[in-house]
BAMAR-102284 format. One record per residue (C-alpha): residue number from 1; x, y, z. Coordinates in Angstrom, 3 decimals, decimal comma. Layout:
# residues N
+------+----------+----------+----------+
! dovo !       px !       py !       pz !
+------+----------+----------+----------+
!  NUM !        X !        Y !        Z !
...
+------+----------+----------+----------+
END
This chain:
# residues 437
+------+----------+----------+----------+
! dovo !       px !       py !       pz !
+------+----------+----------+----------+
!    1 !  147,245 !   51,152 !  175,149 !
!    2 !  148,159 !   47,605 !  173,391 !
!    3 !  146,751 !   44,709 !  171,116 !
!    4 !  143,653 !   44,771 !  173,203 !
!    5 !  142,900 !   48,204 !  171,992 !
!    6 !  143,189 !   47,339 !  168,465 !
!    7 !  140,846 !   44,501 !  168,873 !
!    8 !  138,093 !   45,760 !  171,204 !
!    9 !  137,992 !   49,325 !  169,966 !
!   10 !  137,052 !   48,705 !  166,197 !
!   11 !  133,935 !   46,728 !  167,545 !
!   12 !  132,938 !   49,389 !  169,690 !
!   13 !  133,518 !   52,113 !  166,976 !
!   14 !  131,213 !   50,494 !  164,700 !
!   15 !  128,429 !   49,347 !  167,648 !
!   16 !  128,643 !   53,394 !  168,400 !
!   17 !  128,310 !   54,388 !  164,827 !
!   18 !  125,294 !   52,163 !  164,374 !
!   19 !  123,682 !   53,149 !  167,183 !
!   20 !  124,193 !   56,868 !  166,068 !
!   21 !  122,657 !   56,223 !  162,612 !
!   22 !  119,773 !   54,959 !  164,251 !
!   23 !  119,102 !   57,723 !  166,563 !
!   24 !  120,075 !   60,174 !  163,949 !
!   25 !  116,616 !   60,662 !  162,545 !
!   26 !  115,409 !   61,374 !  165,924 !
!   27 !  117,511 !   63,971 !  167,315 !
!   28 !  118,175 !   65,724 !  163,953 !
!   29 !  116,211 !   67,922 !  161,276 !
!   30 !  117,080 !   68,714 !  157,814 !
!   31 !  119,202 !   71,517 !  158,542 !
!   32 !  121,410 !   69,592 !  161,528 !
!   33 !  121,433 !   66,156 !  160,127 !
!   34 !  124,775 !   66,732 !  158,042 !
!   35 !  126,607 !   67,615 !  160,987 !
!   36 !  125,428 !   64,829 !  163,195 !
!   37 !  127,662 !   62,019 !  161,911 !
!   38 !  130,880 !   64,233 !  161,337 !
!   39 !  130,423 !   65,976 !  165,007 !
!   40 !  130,541 !   62,425 !  166,425 !
!   41 !  133,511 !   60,990 !  164,373 !
!   42 !  135,825 !   64,307 !  165,405 !
!   43 !  135,125 !   63,396 !  168,958 !
!   44 !  136,389 !   59,841 !  168,489 !
!   45 !  139,264 !   61,321 !  166,460 !
!   46 !  139,799 !   63,743 !  169,644 !
!   47 !  139,491 !   60,721 !  172,559 !
!   48 !  141,886 !   58,713 !  170,059 !
!   49 !  144,310 !   61,470 !  169,863 !
!   50 !  143,938 !   62,630 !  173,666 !
!   51 !  145,230 !   59,234 !  174,500 !
!   52 !  147,880 !   58,832 !  172,045 !
!   53 !  149,559 !   61,996 !  173,099 !
!   54 !  149,004 !   61,535 !  176,728 !
!   55 !  151,224 !   58,274 !  176,255 !
!   56 !  153,827 !   58,822 !  173,707 !
!   57 !  154,033 !   62,477 !  174,059 !
!   58 !  153,537 !   63,060 !  177,871 !
!   59 !  154,772 !   59,548 !  178,721 !
!   60 !  151,385 !   59,362 !  181,327 !
!   61 !  148,897 !   61,843 !  182,678 !
!   62 !  145,408 !   62,209 !  184,756 !
!   63 !  143,789 !   60,062 !  181,962 !
!   64 !  145,923 !   56,839 !  182,623 !
!   65 !  146,087 !   57,713 !  186,318 !
!   66 !  141,933 !   57,472 !  185,787 !
!   67 !  142,074 !   54,413 !  183,756 !
!   68 !  144,867 !   52,139 !  184,277 !
!   69 !  145,883 !   53,151 !  188,011 !
!   70 !  142,192 !   53,612 !  188,788 !
!   71 !  139,221 !   52,172 !  187,357 !
!   72 !  141,189 !   48,830 !  186,211 !
!   73 !  141,126 !   47,734 !  189,920 !
!   74 !  137,392 !   48,089 !  189,805 !
!   75 !  136,973 !   46,056 !  187,171 !
!   76 !  139,385 !   43,412 !  188,501 !
!   77 !  137,220 !   43,288 !  191,729 !
!   78 !  134,258 !   42,777 !  189,357 !
!   79 !  135,623 !   40,316 !  187,506 !
!   80 !  137,118 !   38,149 !  190,815 !
!   81 !  133,790 !   38,785 !  192,267 !
!   82 !  131,003 !   41,006 !  191,072 !
!   83 !  129,868 !   41,849 !  194,708 !
!   84 !  133,031 !   43,344 !  195,647 !
!   85 !  132,710 !   44,899 !  192,194 !
!   86 !  129,214 !   46,441 !  192,899 !
!   87 !  130,512 !   47,352 !  196,271 !
!   88 !  133,323 !   49,403 !  195,511 !
!   89 !  130,704 !   51,036 !  192,558 !
!   90 !  128,709 !   52,275 !  195,548 !
!   91 !  131,080 !   53,150 !  197,978 !
!   92 !  132,968 !   56,690 !  198,489 !
!   93 !  136,290 !   57,832 !  197,932 !
!   94 !  138,446 !   57,227 !  200,874 !
!   95 !  136,217 !   54,803 !  202,615 !
!   96 !  138,560 !   51,650 !  202,937 !
!   97 !  136,821 !   48,356 !  203,680 !
!   98 !  138,324 !   45,278 !  204,168 !
!   99 !  136,763 !   43,259 !  201,636 !
!  100 !  138,010 !   45,207 !  199,050 !
!  101 !  141,317 !   46,899 !  200,190 !
!  102 !  143,568 !   44,645 !  198,054 !
!  103 !  141,810 !   46,882 !  195,121 !
!  104 !  141,109 !   50,030 !  196,518 !
!  105 !  144,566 !   50,607 !  197,837 !
!  106 !  146,079 !   50,432 !  194,710 !
!  107 !  143,831 !   52,919 !  193,121 !
!  108 !  146,188 !   56,017 !  193,225 !
!  109 !  143,099 !   58,879 !  193,712 !
!  110 !  140,999 !   56,734 !  195,859 !
!  111 !  141,152 !   59,422 !  198,580 !
!  112 !  140,053 !   62,106 !  196,322 !
!  113 !  136,195 !   62,214 !  195,984 !
!  114 !  135,793 !   63,881 !  192,945 !
!  115 !  138,306 !   61,840 !  191,022 !
!  116 !  137,158 !   58,373 !  192,625 !
!  117 !  133,655 !   59,709 !  191,366 !
!  118 !  134,855 !   59,733 !  187,927 !
!  119 !  136,758 !   56,513 !  188,241 !
!  120 !  133,530 !   54,643 !  189,055 !
!  121 !  132,234 !   56,281 !  186,079 !
!  122 !  134,782 !   54,732 !  183,969 !
!  123 !  134,584 !   51,697 !  185,567 !
!  124 !  131,009 !   51,163 !  184,557 !
!  125 !  132,283 !   51,222 !  180,899 !
!  126 !  134,970 !   49,138 !  181,499 !
!  127 !  133,132 !   46,056 !  182,222 !
!  128 !  131,348 !   46,607 !  178,717 !
!  129 !  134,744 !   47,002 !  177,186 !
!  130 !  137,157 !   44,535 !  178,998 !
!  131 !  138,824 !   47,744 !  180,531 !
!  132 !  140,129 !   48,684 !  177,408 !
!  133 !  141,123 !   52,214 !  177,275 !
!  134 !  140,424 !   53,546 !  173,880 !
!  135 !  137,128 !   51,773 !  173,739 !
!  136 !  135,882 !   53,447 !  177,346 !
!  137 !  137,293 !   56,826 !  175,858 !
!  138 !  134,872 !   56,191 !  172,837 !
!  139 !  131,998 !   56,319 !  175,385 !
!  140 !  133,467 !   59,301 !  176,815 !
!  141 !  133,232 !   61,073 !  173,469 !
!  142 !  129,933 !   60,046 !  172,585 !
!  143 !  128,863 !   61,443 !  175,922 !
!  144 !  130,335 !   64,885 !  175,534 !
!  145 !  129,359 !   64,898 !  172,119 !
!  146 !  125,354 !   64,298 !  173,100 !
!  147 !  125,848 !   67,193 !  175,396 !
!  148 !  127,324 !   69,597 !  172,898 !
!  149 !  124,723 !   68,320 !  169,890 !
!  150 !  121,790 !   68,866 !  172,696 !
!  151 !  123,252 !   72,688 !  173,118 !
!  152 !  123,837 !   72,946 !  169,338 !
!  153 !  120,181 !   71,844 !  168,705 !
!  154 !  118,807 !   74,547 !  171,364 !
!  155 !  120,637 !   77,396 !  169,560 !
!  156 !  119,673 !   76,007 !  166,192 !
!  157 !  116,068 !   75,965 !  167,061 !
!  158 !  116,288 !   79,510 !  168,138 !
!  159 !  118,379 !   80,485 !  165,283 !
!  160 !  117,731 !   78,561 !  162,161 !
!  161 !  119,634 !   81,119 !  159,867 !
!  162 !  122,927 !   80,552 !  162,033 !
!  163 !  122,869 !   76,808 !  161,737 !
!  164 !  126,326 !   76,238 !  160,258 !
!  165 !  127,738 !   78,789 !  162,513 !
!  166 !  126,558 !   77,347 !  165,516 !
!  167 !  127,470 !   73,734 !  164,350 !
!  168 !  131,023 !   75,220 !  164,722 !
!  169 !  130,866 !   76,895 !  168,162 !
!  170 !  129,195 !   73,644 !  169,184 !
!  171 !  130,893 !   70,810 !  167,387 !
!  172 !  134,343 !   71,802 !  165,824 !
!  173 !  136,575 !   74,031 !  168,237 !
!  174 !  139,548 !   72,370 !  167,963 !
!  175 !  140,512 !   72,468 !  171,584 !
!  176 !  136,959 !   71,043 !  172,659 !
!  177 !  137,506 !   68,385 !  170,441 !
!  178 !  140,945 !   67,245 !  171,656 !
!  179 !  140,469 !   68,330 !  175,707 !
!  180 !  136,644 !   67,123 !  175,638 !
!  181 !  136,612 !   63,903 !  174,047 !
!  182 !  138,797 !   61,609 !  176,132 !
!  183 !  139,009 !   59,872 !  179,641 !
!  184 !  138,996 !   62,957 !  181,668 !
!  185 !  137,024 !   65,125 !  184,288 !
!  186 !  136,618 !   67,469 !  181,370 !
!  187 !  134,797 !   65,502 !  178,929 !
!  188 !  131,990 !   64,328 !  181,675 !
!  189 !  131,402 !   68,075 !  182,897 !
!  190 !  131,692 !   69,370 !  179,598 !
!  191 !  128,655 !   66,973 !  178,462 !
!  192 !  126,811 !   67,368 !  181,686 !
!  193 !  126,805 !   71,355 !  181,534 !
!  194 !  125,675 !   71,407 !  178,208 !
!  195 !  122,808 !   69,056 !  179,021 !
!  196 !  121,880 !   71,427 !  181,766 !
!  197 !  121,768 !   74,110 !  179,281 !
!  198 !  119,503 !   72,254 !  177,022 !
!  199 !  117,382 !   71,461 !  180,460 !
!  200 !  117,137 !   74,713 !  181,359 !
!  201 !  115,943 !   76,167 !  177,740 !
!  202 !  113,519 !   73,329 !  177,726 !
!  203 !  111,833 !   74,560 !  180,914 !
!  204 !  112,364 !   78,462 !  180,228 !
!  205 !  112,068 !   78,899 !  176,340 !
!  206 !  110,341 !   76,267 !  174,764 !
!  207 !  108,341 !   75,244 !  177,603 !
!  208 !  108,426 !   71,197 !  176,828 !
!  209 !  108,637 !   68,418 !  179,452 !
!  210 !  109,114 !   71,180 !  182,252 !
!  211 !  109,131 !   68,257 !  184,942 !
!  212 !  111,076 !   66,024 !  183,327 !
!  213 !  113,264 !   68,658 !  182,270 !
!  214 !  113,822 !   69,709 !  185,699 !
!  215 !  114,219 !   66,011 !  186,692 !
!  216 !  117,296 !   66,139 !  184,202 !
!  217 !  118,785 !   69,341 !  184,844 !
!  218 !  119,236 !   68,474 !  188,609 !
!  219 !  120,840 !   65,030 !  187,481 !
!  220 !  123,438 !   66,789 !  185,525 !
!  221 !  123,869 !   69,596 !  188,182 !
!  222 !  124,553 !   66,489 !  190,686 !
!  223 !  127,189 !   65,042 !  188,242 !
!  224 !  129,054 !   68,578 !  187,687 !
!  225 !  129,101 !   69,015 !  191,713 !
!  226 !  130,452 !   65,499 !  192,300 !
!  227 !  133,536 !   66,146 !  189,974 !
!  228 !  134,077 !   69,887 !  189,598 !
!  229 !  131,553 !   72,068 !  191,871 !
!  230 !  133,035 !   75,631 !  190,460 !
!  231 !  131,598 !   74,995 !  187,165 !
!  232 !  127,976 !   74,618 !  188,893 !
!  233 !  128,787 !   77,588 !  190,899 !
!  234 !  129,529 !   79,376 !  187,948 !
!  235 !  126,359 !   78,125 !  185,946 !
!  236 !  124,246 !   78,801 !  188,749 !
!  237 !  125,097 !   82,512 !  188,794 !
!  238 !  124,934 !   82,605 !  185,280 !
!  239 !  121,226 !   81,046 !  185,509 !
!  240 !  119,912 !   83,772 !  188,319 !
!  241 !  120,816 !   86,276 !  186,009 !
!  242 !  119,563 !   84,766 !  182,929 !
!  243 !  116,244 !   84,042 !  184,759 !
!  244 !  116,401 !   87,751 !  186,141 !
!  245 !  116,438 !   89,158 !  182,731 !
!  246 !  113,969 !   86,892 !  181,266 !
!  247 !  111,001 !   87,397 !  183,810 !
!  248 !  111,872 !   90,980 !  183,283 !
!  249 !  111,830 !   91,261 !  179,928 !
!  250 !  108,245 !   89,576 !  179,860 !
!  251 !  107,001 !   92,998 !  181,372 !
!  252 !  106,039 !   94,568 !  178,529 !
!  253 !  104,559 !   98,254 !  180,407 !
!  254 !  108,128 !  100,143 !  180,694 !
!  255 !  106,822 !  101,899 !  183,909 !
!  256 !  105,768 !   98,791 !  185,523 !
!  257 !  109,037 !   97,249 !  184,404 !
!  258 !  111,027 !  100,101 !  186,231 !
!  259 !  108,952 !   99,829 !  189,479 !
!  260 !  109,033 !   95,969 !  189,617 !
!  261 !  112,881 !   95,651 !  188,298 !
!  262 !  114,536 !   96,484 !  191,832 !
!  263 !  112,069 !   94,030 !  193,523 !
!  264 !  113,216 !   91,403 !  191,339 !
!  265 !  116,505 !   91,988 !  191,680 !
!  266 !  116,411 !   91,696 !  195,505 !
!  267 !  114,459 !   88,168 !  195,210 !
!  268 !  116,982 !   86,618 !  192,614 !
!  269 !  119,939 !   88,031 !  194,263 !
!  270 !  118,771 !   86,814 !  197,642 !
!  271 !  117,565 !   83,329 !  196,105 !
!  272 !  120,770 !   82,992 !  194,451 !
!  273 !  122,600 !   83,622 !  197,625 !
!  274 !  120,745 !   80,986 !  199,472 !
!  275 !  121,099 !   78,446 !  196,784 !
!  276 !  124,800 !   79,021 !  196,337 !
!  277 !  125,555 !   78,505 !  200,248 !
!  278 !  123,457 !   75,286 !  199,933 !
!  279 !  125,136 !   73,944 !  197,308 !
!  280 !  128,512 !   74,823 !  198,664 !
!  281 !  127,344 !   73,510 !  202,343 !
!  282 !  129,361 !   70,572 !  202,497 !
!  283 !  132,171 !   71,607 !  200,693 !
!  284 !  134,246 !   74,507 !  202,660 !
!  285 !  136,637 !   75,084 !  199,720 !
!  286 !  134,313 !   77,153 !  197,849 !
!  287 !  132,051 !   79,237 !  200,278 !
!  288 !  132,239 !   82,731 !  199,520 !
!  289 !  134,754 !   83,408 !  202,309 !
!  290 !  136,922 !   80,704 !  201,352 !
!  291 !  136,844 !   81,105 !  197,568 !
!  292 !  139,817 !   83,429 !  197,452 !
!  293 !  141,909 !   81,181 !  199,640 !
!  294 !  141,190 !   78,375 !  197,448 !
!  295 !  141,931 !   80,121 !  194,203 !
!  296 !  145,751 !   80,990 !  195,886 !
!  297 !  146,264 !   77,868 !  196,840 !
!  298 !  145,369 !   76,268 !  193,678 !
!  299 !  146,909 !   78,361 !  191,515 !
!  300 !  150,219 !   78,428 !  193,608 !
!  301 !  150,233 !   74,347 !  193,404 !
!  302 !  149,846 !   74,074 !  189,947 !
!  303 !  152,190 !   76,929 !  188,986 !
!  304 !  155,106 !   76,105 !  191,623 !
!  305 !  153,999 !   72,865 !  192,926 !
!  306 !  153,210 !   69,376 !  190,915 !
!  307 !  153,711 !   71,487 !  187,665 !
!  308 !  157,390 !   72,565 !  188,605 !
!  309 !  157,891 !   68,991 !  189,862 !
!  310 !  156,660 !   67,618 !  186,518 !
!  311 !  159,014 !   69,895 !  184,375 !
!  312 !  156,213 !   71,814 !  183,017 !
!  313 !  157,645 !   75,134 !  181,953 !
!  314 !  154,248 !   76,550 !  180,504 !
!  315 !  153,255 !   78,764 !  183,598 !
!  316 !  152,153 !   82,173 !  184,097 !
!  317 !  151,556 !   84,635 !  186,628 !
!  318 !  149,117 !   87,459 !  186,742 !
!  319 !  150,094 !   89,480 !  189,769 !
!  320 !  150,365 !   87,920 !  193,799 !
!  321 !  147,549 !   86,378 !  195,331 !
!  322 !  147,379 !   86,801 !  199,251 !
!  323 !  144,121 !   84,983 !  199,707 !
!  324 !  141,934 !   88,122 !  200,252 !
!  325 !  138,957 !   88,563 !  198,532 !
!  326 !  140,153 !   91,951 !  197,150 !
!  327 !  143,336 !   90,653 !  195,745 !
!  328 !  141,086 !   87,704 !  194,195 !
!  329 !  138,704 !   90,690 !  192,403 !
!  330 !  141,686 !   92,657 !  191,329 !
!  331 !  143,021 !   90,377 !  188,933 !
!  332 !  139,651 !   89,810 !  187,401 !
!  333 !  140,429 !   91,722 !  183,885 !
!  334 !  143,899 !   89,788 !  183,652 !
!  335 !  142,458 !   86,112 !  184,566 !
!  336 !  139,655 !   86,689 !  181,814 !
!  337 !  142,375 !   87,901 !  179,037 !
!  338 !  144,400 !   84,979 !  179,800 !
!  339 !  141,512 !   82,418 !  179,732 !
!  340 !  140,273 !   83,856 !  176,368 !
!  341 !  143,206 !   84,984 !  174,439 !
!  342 !  146,174 !   83,853 !  175,818 !
!  343 !  148,953 !   82,427 !  175,479 !
!  344 !  150,548 !   85,100 !  173,393 !
!  345 !  152,339 !   83,754 !  169,984 !
!  346 !  155,559 !   84,756 !  171,843 !
!  347 !  154,228 !   82,966 !  174,766 !
!  348 !  154,618 !   79,418 !  173,053 !
!  349 !  157,026 !   76,765 !  174,411 !
!  350 !  155,679 !   73,600 !  172,593 !
!  351 !  153,518 !   72,347 !  170,063 !
!  352 !  150,037 !   72,120 !  171,892 !
!  353 !  150,665 !   75,568 !  173,024 !
!  354 !  151,525 !   76,780 !  169,516 !
!  355 !  147,617 !   75,343 !  168,539 !
!  356 !  146,104 !   77,123 !  171,530 !
!  357 !  147,564 !   80,566 !  170,675 !
!  358 !  146,304 !   80,390 !  166,999 !
!  359 !  142,899 !   79,574 !  168,664 !
!  360 !  143,379 !   82,162 !  171,050 !
!  361 !  144,366 !   84,384 !  168,505 !
!  362 !  141,164 !   83,926 !  166,165 !
!  363 !  138,911 !   84,667 !  169,226 !
!  364 !  140,840 !   87,401 !  169,814 !
!  365 !  140,436 !   88,910 !  166,334 !
!  366 !  136,665 !   87,536 !  166,542 !
!  367 !  135,918 !   89,393 !  169,641 !
!  368 !  137,493 !   92,836 !  168,282 !
!  369 !  135,501 !   92,402 !  165,057 !
!  370 !  132,241 !   92,275 !  167,401 !
!  371 !  132,787 !   95,262 !  169,433 !
!  372 !  133,601 !   97,169 !  166,637 !
!  373 !  130,652 !   96,521 !  164,613 !
!  374 !  127,513 !   96,131 !  166,929 !
!  375 !  126,508 !   98,773 !  168,834 !
!  376 !  125,457 !   98,351 !  172,415 !
!  377 !  122,014 !   99,398 !  172,298 !
!  378 !  121,078 !   97,048 !  169,921 !
!  379 !  121,983 !   94,315 !  172,443 !
!  380 !  119,972 !   96,128 !  175,013 !
!  381 !  116,848 !   96,341 !  172,716 !
!  382 !  116,922 !   92,697 !  171,556 !
!  383 !  114,478 !   89,876 !  172,881 !
!  384 !  117,684 !   87,877 !  172,784 !
!  385 !  119,173 !   89,850 !  175,528 !
!  386 !  118,489 !   87,012 !  178,454 !
!  387 !  120,296 !   84,479 !  176,326 !
!  388 !  123,371 !   87,104 !  175,236 !
!  389 !  123,530 !   87,743 !  179,072 !
!  390 !  123,703 !   83,661 !  180,015 !
!  391 !  126,557 !   83,132 !  177,805 !
!  392 !  127,938 !   86,266 !  178,831 !
!  393 !  128,280 !   85,784 !  182,372 !
!  394 !  129,103 !   82,305 !  182,188 !
!  395 !  131,886 !   82,814 !  179,884 !
!  396 !  133,442 !   85,795 !  181,632 !
!  397 !  132,774 !   84,395 !  185,332 !
!  398 !  134,646 !   81,295 !  184,317 !
!  399 !  137,196 !   82,714 !  182,554 !
!  400 !  137,938 !   84,908 !  185,678 !
!  401 !  137,486 !   81,887 !  188,000 !
!  402 !  139,856 !   79,514 !  186,173 !
!  403 !  142,502 !   81,893 !  184,868 !
!  404 !  142,945 !   83,320 !  188,184 !
!  405 !  143,052 !   80,109 !  190,061 !
!  406 !  145,692 !   78,198 !  186,951 !
!  407 !  148,709 !   79,845 !  186,598 !
!  408 !  149,892 !   77,224 !  184,009 !
!  409 !  149,095 !   77,338 !  180,233 !
!  410 !  149,087 !   73,624 !  180,070 !
!  411 !  146,371 !   73,049 !  182,577 !
!  412 !  144,293 !   76,085 !  181,604 !
!  413 !  143,960 !   74,720 !  177,871 !
!  414 !  141,983 !   71,933 !  179,038 !
!  415 !  140,126 !   73,509 !  182,096 !
!  416 !  139,052 !   76,140 !  180,012 !
!  417 !  136,956 !   74,006 !  177,301 !
!  418 !  133,519 !   74,388 !  179,021 !
!  419 !  133,789 !   78,196 !  178,018 !
!  420 !  134,491 !   77,673 !  174,352 !
!  421 !  130,945 !   76,472 !  173,014 !
!  422 !  129,458 !   79,384 !  175,062 !
!  423 !  131,448 !   81,977 !  174,143 !
!  424 !  131,490 !   81,135 !  170,498 !
!  425 !  127,995 !   81,290 !  170,678 !
!  426 !  127,730 !   84,884 !  172,036 !
!  427 !  129,767 !   86,189 !  169,358 !
!  428 !  127,228 !   84,447 !  166,978 !
!  429 !  124,446 !   86,133 !  168,827 !
!  430 !  125,996 !   89,402 !  168,606 !
!  431 !  126,685 !   89,109 !  165,060 !
!  432 !  123,282 !   87,858 !  164,373 !
!  433 !  121,962 !   91,277 !  165,837 !
!  434 !  124,159 !   92,973 !  163,484 !
!  435 !  122,586 !   91,258 !  160,696 !
!  436 !  119,150 !   92,059 !  161,588 !
!  437 !  119,472 !   95,654 !  162,770 !
+------+----------+----------+----------+
END
């Protein structure tokens, strides 16, 4: 970041803020209006802070690899010859072409499909911002905020008495503000995930614009699929569980419900298996028979590979991963705990880990409080049970997946942000049951 950022970024800051004020009446009500502008501003702060910390604390990192050593070369191509720039935007990662080899050969992550997909998104905004890092990051912050706002609006509509708590869960979690705002894969996947959930609720709960909602749900699913397929897999499993329980809960006759429950289970499990196989068809790393091996390779590469080479001493281990499905599943409880509640205070080794430890300690205390203050029978009898199951299944499944396959606290702090709005909302739903029981 340099002088250009100081000139271009304020212009886009005020332009985006003006747009926010214009659309605020369209996307808020009397209860949610006070949170709209503050929610956007903290994302702008998070995006700026992320860039500064990566530049002056880490001395580089993914965010600059994606921009300075990535999208900037597409922007250069576009400025020199718009046709070549467009050709690069339409090409896939690793597809070397003589017409733009001069530019593509300088993109560090060009051969990685998911990274190049993100780089192309960045390049589109770079065209507007003259490849100004901090200005482009404001667009990423805006997109992440839009998804979080959609999720917040959906929960608030269902539980208007919990507006303040859901605003904290969806908009103001510190780790989500920081790691989910800048030029990273996580900002895009977080926003897309929240939008997918919003459109899922539009189809299944609110029954509004169902066809359009389905189109957008598939569109944002494609974005996640192109960047981080495992997030989509966790979402699909949670959605299948949610749809099963929601359809079952609509049956009022207890005898009929008992008879149909096993049949529904077979149908939904079978459909889910076919869908998951179809989604992973072109990516063998995430097929059911290879996922344990993928987790092992990823965990050890982060822990002992590039993490160790970069001098990162924030690694952890949960036990031996031998690539078998048994060892993978056996570490599930530890994986969930490390994602949701660690690092412990005595594991802190740098300022960012300290902030993560404080946040994790808060969630541990909140979880213990919920467990000891609500009867499980209340949840089972509640009409919100499908929603509770959706948040619970996604949080636990995703926490297990990244906890077992990361083995580095620094990386885990970033990877786990998709969980935070859903796990926080889960705790609020449980507390709401307590208040109304």
